[in-house]
C-alpha positions, 0 to 999 in steps of 0.5 A, a space after each residue: 521468552 521474556 515479555 515486553 516491559 514498560 519503557 522497553 527499548 526494543 518496543 516497536 514504535 512508529 513515528 510519522 514524518 511529513 514529507 512531500 510525496 510526488 506522483 512518481 513516488 506514489 506510482 513506484 510505491 503503488 506498483 510495488 504494492 500491486 505486484 507484491 499482492 499479485 505474486 501472493 495470489 490476490 486478484 486484481 479486484 481484491 487489490 483494488 478493494 485493498 487500496 479502497 479500504 482504510 484498514 490498509 494505511 499506505 495503499 489507502 493513502 495513495 488511493 486518496 491522493 491519486 484516485 481510483 482511476 490511478 490505482 485501477 490503471 496500475 492494476 490493469 498494467 500489472 495484470 497485463 490488461 485484465 483484472 
């Protein structure tokens, strides 16, 4: 397999895009993240830790914007009232 070369047009490049993010978008996105991790076997506690960790960019951005209680409520809803 050919390795990447400098200036390779197939190199993955992330580009930031500023946009207004409303509470509805954050809720839908966060719910999808919680459900995905729950389906892969993460516990509610592990998902809460994931959102609190800066190592996970998107979940942590939602955590910073909406707060711990917002994330905790989504986790509680997805897990049916318990973590």
